[in-house]
N, C-alpha and C positions, 0 to 999 in steps of 0.2 A: 503727515497721517501719523507718524508714530506715537505722539503725543495723546492723540484721541482713542490710541487701544489701551484695554484695560491689560496690567498685568496679570501672568496667569494665577496669583494666589487670589486678587481681587474677583476673577472670574469665580474661581471656586467658591468665594463667598459670596458672590449674588445667585449661584444656584441653591445656596442651602434653604432652606426652608424655617423660620422661625416660627412660633406659637402664636396661634391668631388669637386676637382680642376676644377673651370670654366674657365680659360683660356685654361687649356687643353681641356676640354671637346671643348669649342667653336671652338678651330682651328682644332680638328679633325673633327667636324662636317663640318666646313667649306669646309675644303679639300676632304670631301668626295662629297659635294656639287657641288665644282668645278669639280671635277674629271668626276661626272657623266654626266656633260654638255658637258665638253670636248672630253668626250668619245663618246656620242652620235653624237659632230660634227664630229669626227675622223672615226667612222664608219659606217655611214649611206650611203655612196657609195657601200661599201664592203657586209654591209647587204642588201642591195636591190639587187646586183648581183648575191650573196648567197639565198637568200631566197625569193625575189620578196618584203621583206617588210623592207624598210628602219629603223624603229624604231626597228628592232628585237634584236639588241645588248643592246639598249640603255633601252629596256623596262624591259630585263632580268637584268641589271645591277642595274637599279633603284629599283626593287624587291628585291634584295639582299641587296644593300644599306638601304633600311629600315628594311629589316629583321635585318641587321648587327647591324644598331644603337640601334635597340631595344635590340638585345645580349649584346651590350656595357654596356647600361643602367642596365642590367640585372645583368650582371658580376661584375658590378661595386659596387653592394650591397651585394655578396657573400665575406665573408672574405678572403682575401687573401691565410692565414694561411692554408687553407684546400687544397691549390696547394701543399704544402709542404708532405701531405700524398698519394698523386696523382701522383707525379713527376714519380717515376720510373714505375707505372702501365701505365702512358703516353709514357715512354720511350717504355717497352714493347711493345705497341701496334705500334708505329713507326716503330720498327725495324721490326716486323712481315710484316707491309705493305711493307717497303721497300726492304723485303726478296722476297715478290710476284710480285713485279713490274715486272722484268723481264720473268716471266711468264703469268702473264694475264695483265699486262700494254699496254698501248697503245703507239705505234711508231708516231713520229713526228719529222721530220727533222734529221733523224739519231740518234735520242733519244729516250729511252723509261722510261718515267719518271710519266706518269699519270696512275690512275687506275680510272675506271669508278664506282661511289656508288651513288645508288638512283637517276641515269639518269643525274648526273652531275659529272666532272672529277675533283680530288684531286690529289696533290701531295704530298706524304707521306712525302716529304724532308723537308716541310712546318712544319708538325707534331714534326720531326725531332729537327729540329730548337727551338720550343717552349721546347720540352722535356729536349734538354741540358740545356736551360736556368734554368728550373724549378730543375733539377736533382742537376747541379753545386750548383745553390744556397742552397738548402737542404744541401749537403755533407759538404760544406764550414761553414753553418752554425753550423755543427756539429763538424768539425775536429777543427775549430779555430785556436790556435795556432801550431796545429799540420801540419799547411799549409805550414811549413818552411822545412819539411821532405819530402823525395823521396815518402816513402811509402803511406803517405796520401795527400801531396799535388802535387803528379804528377803522380803517376801510376794510381789509379782509372780514372782519368780524360782524363787519354792518352788512358786508354785503353777502354773507351766509344767512344772517337773521333774516335780511329783506326778502331773500329767496324761499324760505321756508314759510315766513309770512304770507307771503303772496298764494302759495300752494295750499295752505291752511286757509287761506280768504275762500277759497272757492268750497270749501266742505259744506257751511263754515265753521269753525272751530276758535271761537274767540278766547276759550280759556285757556286752551294749550298754547295760544299764541302770545298770552299774558306769561304764562310760567317760563315758555320757551326765551323771551325778551329778559323777563327777571333773570332766570338764569346766566343768560349771556352777560347782561351789566354786572352780577356779581364775580364773574369768573375776569372780566376785563377790568373791573375793580380791582382783585387782588392780585392779577397782572401788572399792574402798574400805570393802565391808560389815566391820563390827566383829567382831573373833577370837571374843567371846562366842557369836556365832551359829554358827559354826563347829564349837563344842563341843557346843552343844545339838543341831545338826545331825547330827553324828559319833555321838550317841547313838543318834538315831532312825534312822540308818541301821543300826546295827548291830542293832536291833529289828528292823527291817524286811527285814533279813539272815536273821535266826534264822527269823521266821516264812515267808519264802519257803524256806528250807531244809525247815521242817517240813511245808510243804503241796506240794512239788515233788519227788517222789520220787526222778527221775533226777538232780537235783543233789546229794542226799545221796551217791549211788552214785559219783558223780565226787568228791567228797570222800574217799570211803574208797579208792577206787583211787589216788587222790593220794597219800595217807598210806602206803600199801603197795600199790604196783601187783601186787609180785610174789605177793600173798597170793592173786590172783584172776589169773593170767596169761591165761587162755584165755578170759577174759568182760571182765569191766569194768576190770581191768588191761592188759588186750592190746595196747589202741594205744600207750600211754605206754610197756611193755616192750618194742616194736619200735621205738618212737624211741629209746629209751636203748641197744638196740643199734646202732642206725643210727651214733648219735653215738660212741659207745666206738669202734666198727670204724673210723671216721674217723681216729682217733689223730692227730697232729700235723700231717702234710700230706696226707691224704686218700687214697682208692684211686685217684683220676682222675675226670676229669670223663666222665659217662656209665657209669660202673663201680660204681654202686652196686648193691648185693646186694638189699637192703629193698626198693626200688620195685618190685620183682617179685611185687607183689601181698602183700607182708608186711606193710607198712605201709599202713593206711589212710590215706587222705586226702595221699597224699604228694606229690602237685602242688597241694595246697590247704593246708589249716590246718598241716600237717606238713611242708611244702616245708623248711624250715630244718634238719629232720632229715637230708633228704638232702642238703643244701648241707655240713653237718658232716662226713656219711660219705664225699661226693667229695672236697670240698676240704680237709678236715680243719681243724684248730683253726686254722690259719692264716688260711685263708681265709674262716672264718667270723668271724675276728675283723676282717678286712678290710672283710667287709661291713658289720658292727656299725659300724666308724668311719667308713665312707660315710655311714650313718644318723645318726651323731653328728655328725658335720660338717655334715650336712644341716639337723638340728634345731638347733644351734648357730647358723648362718647365719640358719635361721626367727625365733631368738629375736634375732639382732642387728637384721634388718631392723625386728623390732617395735619394738624401743628406739629406733631412729633414724627413726620414722615423724613426720612433721608434724602430724597430729592425732591425738586419743584414739580415734577409731574406728577408723581404719587399724592403731592399736596394739593394741587389743583382738583383732580379727578375726585379724591376723598372728601376735599369740601364742595365741588360741585354737586356729586350724589347726594351729598347729606343735605344740600339747599334744597334738592329738587323734591327730597322727602320732607322737608321742613313747608315747603311754599303748598305742595298738595295735601299737608295735615290740614295747615293755617285756613287755605282756602274750603276746604270740603266743611269743617266745623264752620267757618263762618257764613257759609251758605246755609246748612242746617239750621242755625240759630237766627237767619235772616240779618246777621251782620253784614254779610254782602251779598250782592245780587247772584241769583242761579246762575252757577258756571257749568253743571256737567262734568266735575272733577269727582273720581272716586277715592274714598277712605284707603291709604296704603294697607295691604294685610286684611283688611276687614271685607271692604265690598266685593260683591261677587262678580267673578272675571277671571278665568285661568289663566288668560296670555298675559293681562297686566299683571297677576301674582308672580307668575313664573319671572317677567321682567323684573319685579321689585327685588326678589331674592338673589335673580342675577347680579343685581347693582350693587346688592349687600354684600354679594361673593367678591366682588372687588374692592370693596372698602375691607373686607376681612383679610384680601391679600395684602393691601397697603400694610395694614396692622402686623401681618408676619413679617414683612421686609423691615419694618421698625425694630424689629427686636434683633439687627442684624447691624453692624458697624460697615455701613456701607460708605464708599468714597465716592 
Protein backbone atom coordinates (compact mmCIF):
# COMPACT_ATOMS: atom_id res chain seq x y z
CA UNK A 1 0.00 0.00 0.00
CA UNK A 2 2.87 2.36 0.74
CA UNK A 3 4.04 2.38 -2.90
CA UNK A 4 0.58 3.48 -4.06
CA UNK A 5 0.60 6.63 -1.98
CA UNK A 6 1.91 9.89 -3.36
CA UNK A 7 4.73 11.59 -1.55
CA UNK A 8 3.80 14.91 0.11
CA UNK A 9 5.64 16.87 -2.59
CA UNK A 10 3.72 15.05 -5.33
CA UNK A 11 0.40 15.88 -3.68
CA UNK A 12 1.25 19.59 -3.72
CA UNK A 13 2.18 19.44 -7.40
CA UNK A 14 -1.12 17.76 -8.31
CA UNK A 15 -3.10 20.37 -6.40
CA UNK A 16 -1.48 23.25 -8.29
CA UNK A 17 -3.41 24.59 -11.28
CA UNK A 18 -1.57 25.34 -14.49
CA UNK A 19 -2.67 27.72 -17.19
CA UNK A 20 -5.54 26.41 -19.30
CA UNK A 21 -5.05 25.96 -23.03
CA UNK A 22 -5.74 29.40 -24.50
CA UNK A 23 -6.21 28.33 -28.17
CA UNK A 24 -8.80 25.72 -27.15
CA UNK A 25 -10.62 28.27 -24.97
CA UNK A 26 -10.64 30.97 -27.66
CA UNK A 27 -11.88 28.57 -30.36
CA UNK A 28 -14.67 27.29 -28.10
CA UNK A 29 -15.88 30.76 -27.10
CA UNK A 30 -15.66 31.98 -30.71
CA UNK A 31 -17.78 29.09 -31.97
CA UNK A 32 -20.35 29.69 -29.22
CA UNK A 33 -20.59 33.40 -30.10
CA UNK A 34 -20.97 32.71 -33.81
CA UNK A 35 -23.46 29.98 -32.98
CA UNK A 36 -25.68 32.29 -30.93
CA UNK A 37 -25.65 34.92 -33.70
CA UNK A 38 -26.52 32.39 -36.39
CA UNK A 39 -29.17 30.82 -34.19
CA UNK A 40 -30.84 34.22 -33.85
CA UNK A 41 -30.71 34.80 -37.58
CA UNK A 42 -32.13 31.34 -38.31
CA UNK A 43 -34.85 31.41 -35.65
CA UNK A 44 -36.46 34.82 -35.54
CA UNK A 45 -39.15 34.09 -38.16
CA UNK A 46 -40.31 30.89 -36.44
CA UNK A 47 -39.98 32.50 -33.01
CA UNK A 48 -42.28 35.35 -34.08
CA UNK A 49 -44.89 32.94 -35.50
CA UNK A 50 -44.85 30.65 -32.45
CA UNK A 51 -44.49 33.18 -29.63
CA UNK A 52 -45.01 36.65 -31.07
CA UNK A 53 -41.47 37.51 -29.95
CA UNK A 54 -38.80 37.20 -32.65
CA UNK A 55 -36.00 37.13 -30.05
CA UNK A 56 -37.52 34.33 -27.94
CA UNK A 57 -35.15 31.54 -28.99
CA UNK A 58 -32.19 33.92 -29.18
CA UNK A 59 -32.60 35.24 -25.65
CA UNK A 60 -32.92 31.75 -24.17
CA UNK A 61 -29.90 30.50 -26.09
CA UNK A 62 -27.83 33.57 -25.15
CA UNK A 63 -28.61 33.06 -21.46
CA UNK A 64 -27.65 29.39 -21.65
CA UNK A 65 -24.47 30.35 -23.53
CA UNK A 66 -23.42 32.76 -20.77
CA UNK A 67 -24.21 30.21 -18.06
CA UNK A 68 -22.47 27.49 -20.08
CA UNK A 69 -19.26 29.48 -20.49
CA UNK A 70 -19.26 30.17 -16.75
CA UNK A 71 -19.74 26.43 -16.08
CA UNK A 72 -16.94 25.62 -18.52
CA UNK A 73 -14.53 27.94 -16.72
CA UNK A 74 -15.60 26.56 -13.34
CA UNK A 75 -15.19 22.93 -14.44
CA UNK A 76 -11.80 23.80 -15.90
CA UNK A 77 -10.65 24.48 -12.33
CA UNK A 78 -11.89 21.14 -10.99
CA UNK A 79 -9.19 18.46 -11.16
CA UNK A 80 -10.36 15.97 -13.78
CA UNK A 81 -9.33 13.06 -11.55
CA UNK A 82 -12.58 13.55 -9.65
CA UNK A 83 -14.49 12.22 -12.67
CA UNK A 84 -12.74 8.89 -12.26
CA UNK A 85 -14.63 8.25 -9.02
CA UNK A 86 -17.88 9.75 -10.35
CA UNK A 87 -17.86 7.85 -13.65
CA UNK A 88 -20.08 4.94 -12.60
CA UNK A 89 -22.52 7.07 -10.55
CA UNK A 90 -22.99 9.22 -13.67
CA UNK A 91 -23.55 6.06 -15.70
CA UNK A 92 -26.15 4.93 -13.15
CA UNK A 93 -28.01 8.25 -13.45
CA UNK A 94 -27.93 7.99 -17.25
CA UNK A 95 -29.34 4.45 -17.21
CA UNK A 96 -32.15 5.41 -14.82
CA UNK A 97 -33.12 8.39 -16.98
CA UNK A 98 -32.99 6.29 -20.15
CA UNK A 99 -35.24 3.75 -18.48
CA UNK A 100 -37.73 6.49 -17.59
CA UNK A 101 -37.86 8.06 -21.06
CA UNK A 102 -40.45 5.64 -22.55
CA UNK A 103 -42.74 6.29 -19.57
CA UNK A 104 -42.45 10.03 -18.84
CA UNK A 105 -40.66 11.33 -21.92
CA UNK A 106 -42.08 13.70 -24.50
CA UNK A 107 -42.75 12.39 -27.99
CA UNK A 108 -41.61 14.37 -31.02
CA UNK A 109 -41.53 13.22 -34.65
CA UNK A 110 -42.29 9.62 -33.75
CA UNK A 111 -39.57 9.32 -31.09
CA UNK A 112 -39.58 9.79 -27.33
CA UNK A 113 -36.17 11.09 -26.30
CA UNK A 114 -36.69 14.02 -23.96
CA UNK A 115 -37.51 14.38 -20.29
CA UNK A 116 -38.63 17.70 -18.81
CA UNK A 117 -36.61 18.68 -15.73
CA UNK A 118 -36.95 22.11 -14.16
CA UNK A 119 -38.80 23.61 -17.11
CA UNK A 120 -36.26 22.52 -19.72
CA UNK A 121 -35.98 19.37 -21.83
CA UNK A 122 -33.06 16.99 -21.29
CA UNK A 123 -31.91 14.13 -23.51
CA UNK A 124 -30.60 11.35 -21.23
CA UNK A 125 -28.63 10.04 -24.20
CA UNK A 126 -26.34 13.09 -23.88
CA UNK A 127 -25.53 12.09 -20.30
CA UNK A 128 -25.01 8.50 -21.47
CA UNK A 129 -22.38 9.66 -24.00
CA UNK A 130 -20.38 11.41 -21.27
CA UNK A 131 -20.82 8.44 -18.93
CA UNK A 132 -19.44 6.01 -21.52
CA UNK A 133 -16.34 8.15 -22.02
CA UNK A 134 -15.66 8.51 -18.29
CA UNK A 135 -16.36 4.85 -17.45
CA UNK A 136 -14.32 3.48 -20.33
CA UNK A 137 -11.41 5.79 -19.48
CA UNK A 138 -11.54 4.72 -15.83
CA UNK A 139 -11.68 0.99 -16.65
CA UNK A 140 -8.94 1.16 -19.27
CA UNK A 141 -6.70 3.01 -16.81
CA UNK A 142 -7.15 0.14 -14.33
CA UNK A 143 -6.99 -2.82 -16.73
CA UNK A 144 -3.96 -1.59 -18.73
CA UNK A 145 -2.12 -4.72 -20.02
CA UNK A 146 -5.24 -6.86 -19.46
CA UNK A 147 -6.99 -4.98 -22.30
CA UNK A 148 -5.59 -7.63 -24.67
CA UNK A 149 -7.87 -10.27 -23.12
CA UNK A 150 -11.57 -10.82 -23.79
CA UNK A 151 -12.45 -10.83 -20.08
CA UNK A 152 -11.09 -7.36 -19.45
CA UNK A 153 -10.68 -5.77 -22.88
CA UNK A 154 -14.08 -6.64 -24.40
CA UNK A 155 -16.70 -8.13 -22.06
CA UNK A 156 -17.26 -5.24 -19.58
CA UNK A 157 -17.25 -2.61 -22.32
CA UNK A 158 -19.58 -4.57 -24.58
CA UNK A 159 -21.93 -5.14 -21.64
CA UNK A 160 -22.27 -1.41 -20.98
CA UNK A 161 -22.79 -0.61 -24.66
CA UNK A 162 -25.45 -3.30 -25.13
CA UNK A 163 -27.43 -2.17 -22.07
CA UNK A 164 -27.43 1.43 -23.30
CA UNK A 165 -28.31 0.33 -26.85
CA UNK A 166 -31.25 -1.68 -25.53
CA UNK A 167 -32.62 1.33 -23.67
CA UNK A 168 -32.12 3.61 -26.68
CA UNK A 169 -33.98 1.11 -28.85
CA UNK A 170 -37.10 1.74 -26.77
CA UNK A 171 -37.15 5.46 -27.65
CA UNK A 172 -36.02 4.81 -30.50
CA UNK A 173 -32.76 6.76 -30.96
CA UNK A 174 -30.61 5.24 -33.69
CA UNK A 175 -28.25 8.20 -34.07
CA UNK A 176 -27.31 8.24 -30.38
CA UNK A 177 -26.76 4.48 -30.53
CA UNK A 178 -24.38 4.84 -33.47
CA UNK A 179 -22.43 7.63 -31.77
CA UNK A 180 -22.15 5.79 -28.45
CA UNK A 181 -20.95 2.61 -30.16
CA UNK A 182 -18.45 4.64 -32.19
CA UNK A 183 -17.13 6.39 -29.08
CA UNK A 184 -16.89 3.08 -27.27
CA UNK A 185 -14.97 1.52 -30.16
CA UNK A 186 -12.52 4.44 -30.28
CA UNK A 187 -11.93 4.27 -26.53
CA UNK A 188 -11.36 0.51 -26.66
CA UNK A 189 -8.98 0.89 -29.60
CA UNK A 190 -6.97 3.51 -27.74
CA UNK A 191 -7.01 1.27 -24.68
CA UNK A 192 -5.42 -1.63 -26.53
CA UNK A 193 -8.27 -4.05 -27.34
CA UNK A 194 -7.22 -6.56 -29.99
CA UNK A 195 -8.23 -5.71 -33.57
CA UNK A 196 -9.98 -9.04 -34.16
CA UNK A 197 -12.68 -8.06 -31.68
CA UNK A 198 -13.44 -4.95 -33.75
CA UNK A 199 -13.95 -7.14 -36.82
CA UNK A 200 -16.37 -9.36 -34.90
CA UNK A 201 -18.05 -6.33 -33.33
CA UNK A 202 -18.40 -4.68 -36.73
CA UNK A 203 -20.20 -7.71 -38.09
CA UNK A 204 -22.53 -7.76 -35.10
CA UNK A 205 -23.20 -4.02 -35.53
CA UNK A 206 -24.22 -4.56 -39.17
CA UNK A 207 -26.60 -7.33 -38.12
CA UNK A 208 -28.12 -5.13 -35.40
CA UNK A 209 -28.50 -2.26 -37.89
CA UNK A 210 -30.37 -4.51 -40.33
CA UNK A 211 -32.73 -5.71 -37.60
CA UNK A 212 -33.25 -2.11 -36.47
CA UNK A 213 -34.14 -0.97 -39.98
CA UNK A 214 -36.57 -3.84 -40.39
CA UNK A 215 -38.37 -3.18 -37.09
CA UNK A 216 -38.39 0.64 -37.05
CA UNK A 217 -40.38 1.83 -40.04
CA UNK A 218 -39.54 5.52 -39.73
CA UNK A 219 -35.85 4.74 -40.17
CA UNK A 220 -36.55 2.93 -43.43
CA UNK A 221 -38.41 6.00 -44.70
CA UNK A 222 -35.38 8.15 -43.87
CA UNK A 223 -33.10 5.82 -45.83
CA UNK A 224 -35.42 6.01 -48.83
CA UNK A 225 -35.55 9.81 -48.60
CA UNK A 226 -31.76 9.94 -48.38
CA UNK A 227 -31.30 7.88 -51.54
CA UNK A 228 -33.62 10.07 -53.60
CA UNK A 229 -35.20 13.00 -51.71
CA UNK A 230 -36.71 14.44 -54.88
CA UNK A 231 -38.79 11.28 -55.43
CA UNK A 232 -41.00 12.40 -52.53
CA UNK A 233 -40.31 16.14 -52.15
CA UNK A 234 -43.57 16.93 -50.35
CA UNK A 235 -43.32 14.29 -47.62
CA UNK A 236 -40.33 12.16 -46.60
CA UNK A 237 -37.89 14.07 -48.78
CA UNK A 238 -39.25 17.52 -47.97
CA UNK A 239 -36.75 18.51 -45.28
CA UNK A 240 -33.62 17.49 -47.15
CA UNK A 241 -34.91 19.07 -50.38
CA UNK A 242 -35.44 22.40 -48.61
CA UNK A 243 -32.01 22.06 -47.01
CA UNK A 244 -30.37 21.52 -50.40
CA UNK A 245 -32.25 24.55 -51.78
CA UNK A 246 -30.83 26.65 -48.95
CA UNK A 247 -27.29 25.40 -49.48
CA UNK A 248 -27.47 25.86 -53.24
CA UNK A 249 -28.92 29.37 -53.10
CA UNK A 250 -26.08 30.54 -50.86
CA UNK A 251 -23.51 30.18 -53.60
CA UNK A 252 -19.94 31.24 -52.95
CA UNK A 253 -20.42 34.27 -50.70
CA UNK A 254 -23.99 33.81 -49.46
CA UNK A 255 -27.07 36.02 -49.49
CA UNK A 256 -25.88 37.96 -46.43
CA UNK A 257 -26.43 37.60 -42.70
CA UNK A 258 -30.17 37.62 -41.94
CA UNK A 259 -31.22 37.30 -45.57
CA UNK A 260 -32.06 33.61 -45.77
CA UNK A 261 -35.31 32.80 -47.52
CA UNK A 262 -35.63 29.16 -46.43
CA UNK A 263 -35.88 30.10 -42.75
CA UNK A 264 -39.31 31.65 -43.39
CA UNK A 265 -40.97 28.36 -42.44
CA UNK A 266 -39.88 26.51 -45.59
CA UNK A 267 -37.10 24.54 -43.91
CA UNK A 268 -38.17 22.65 -40.75
CA UNK A 269 -35.75 22.68 -37.78
CA UNK A 270 -33.92 25.63 -39.33
CA UNK A 271 -32.66 26.82 -35.95
CA UNK A 272 -31.94 23.34 -34.66
CA UNK A 273 -30.67 20.30 -36.58
CA UNK A 274 -30.60 22.11 -39.94
CA UNK A 275 -29.00 25.37 -38.89
CA UNK A 276 -25.94 24.62 -41.02
CA UNK A 277 -28.13 24.92 -44.13
CA UNK A 278 -29.02 28.48 -43.09
CA UNK A 279 -25.33 29.18 -42.49
CA UNK A 280 -24.59 28.05 -46.04
CA UNK A 281 -27.44 30.17 -47.43
CA UNK A 282 -26.50 33.35 -45.59
CA UNK A 283 -22.70 33.08 -45.43
CA UNK A 284 -22.13 31.00 -48.53
CA UNK A 285 -19.47 28.40 -49.20
CA UNK A 286 -16.75 30.65 -47.81
CA UNK A 287 -18.53 31.29 -44.51
CA UNK A 288 -19.43 27.61 -44.10
CA UNK A 289 -15.81 26.59 -44.70
CA UNK A 290 -14.60 29.10 -42.11
CA UNK A 291 -16.91 27.56 -39.51
CA UNK A 292 -15.81 24.04 -40.49
CA UNK A 293 -12.19 25.18 -40.19
CA UNK A 294 -12.84 26.50 -36.68
CA UNK A 295 -14.29 23.13 -35.71
CA UNK A 296 -11.29 21.35 -37.26
CA UNK A 297 -8.87 23.54 -35.32
CA UNK A 298 -10.78 22.92 -32.08
CA UNK A 299 -10.82 19.15 -32.65
CA UNK A 300 -7.12 19.03 -33.55
CA UNK A 301 -6.31 21.06 -30.44
CA UNK A 302 -8.42 18.69 -28.33
CA UNK A 303 -6.41 15.71 -29.59
CA UNK A 304 -3.20 17.67 -28.99
CA UNK A 305 -4.24 18.17 -25.35
CA UNK A 306 -4.98 14.44 -25.07
CA UNK A 307 -1.61 13.48 -26.55
CA UNK A 308 0.23 15.69 -24.08
CA UNK A 309 -1.65 14.48 -21.02
CA UNK A 310 0.61 13.19 -18.24
CA UNK A 311 -1.64 10.28 -17.30
CA UNK A 312 -3.67 7.63 -19.11
CA UNK A 313 -7.05 8.63 -17.69
CA UNK A 314 -6.68 12.29 -18.71
CA UNK A 315 -5.54 11.35 -22.21
CA UNK A 316 -8.47 8.98 -22.71
CA UNK A 317 -11.06 11.45 -21.38
CA UNK A 318 -9.77 14.30 -23.57
CA UNK A 319 -9.57 12.03 -26.62
CA UNK A 320 -13.05 10.63 -25.98
CA UNK A 321 -14.70 14.02 -25.56
CA UNK A 322 -12.92 15.36 -28.65
CA UNK A 323 -14.07 12.32 -30.63
CA UNK A 324 -17.64 12.94 -29.46
CA UNK A 325 -17.41 16.53 -30.75
CA UNK A 326 -15.96 15.30 -34.05
CA UNK A 327 -18.70 12.72 -34.56
CA UNK A 328 -21.54 15.16 -33.83
CA UNK A 329 -20.15 17.79 -36.21
CA UNK A 330 -19.53 15.19 -38.93
CA UNK A 331 -22.98 13.59 -38.62
CA UNK A 332 -24.85 16.89 -38.51
CA UNK A 333 -23.14 18.41 -41.55
CA UNK A 334 -23.37 15.07 -43.33
CA UNK A 335 -27.13 14.96 -42.83
CA UNK A 336 -27.72 18.60 -43.82
CA UNK A 337 -25.79 18.11 -47.08
CA UNK A 338 -27.51 14.72 -47.69
CA UNK A 339 -24.19 12.88 -47.44
CA UNK A 340 -25.79 10.80 -44.66
CA UNK A 341 -29.39 9.78 -43.85
CA UNK A 342 -31.30 11.98 -41.41
CA UNK A 343 -30.22 11.24 -37.84
CA UNK A 344 -31.53 14.02 -35.60
CA UNK A 345 -28.08 15.09 -34.34
CA UNK A 346 -27.63 18.77 -33.53
CA UNK A 347 -24.62 20.91 -34.47
CA UNK A 348 -22.57 21.59 -31.31
CA UNK A 349 -22.60 25.23 -30.11
CA UNK A 350 -24.99 26.25 -32.93
CA UNK A 351 -28.25 24.30 -32.72
CA UNK A 352 -30.96 25.54 -30.37
CA UNK A 353 -31.09 23.70 -27.07
CA UNK A 354 -30.06 25.03 -23.69
CA UNK A 355 -29.38 21.73 -21.92
CA UNK A 356 -27.35 20.41 -24.87
CA UNK A 357 -25.25 23.58 -24.95
CA UNK A 358 -24.63 23.36 -21.21
CA UNK A 359 -23.52 19.74 -21.56
CA UNK A 360 -21.19 20.56 -24.46
CA UNK A 361 -19.53 23.41 -22.57
CA UNK A 362 -19.30 21.25 -19.44
CA UNK A 363 -17.36 18.70 -21.52
CA UNK A 364 -15.11 21.41 -22.95
CA UNK A 365 -14.39 22.44 -19.36
CA UNK A 366 -13.12 18.93 -18.59
CA UNK A 367 -10.76 19.08 -21.57
CA UNK A 368 -9.53 22.49 -20.41
CA UNK A 369 -8.76 21.04 -16.99
CA UNK A 370 -6.73 18.27 -18.62
CA UNK A 371 -4.80 21.04 -20.39
CA UNK A 372 -4.20 22.75 -17.02
CA UNK A 373 -2.63 19.61 -15.60
CA UNK A 374 -0.50 19.22 -18.73
CA UNK A 375 1.44 22.28 -17.58
CA UNK A 376 2.58 20.42 -14.49
CA UNK A 377 5.28 17.77 -14.12
CA UNK A 378 2.97 15.10 -12.77
CA UNK A 379 4.35 11.73 -11.80
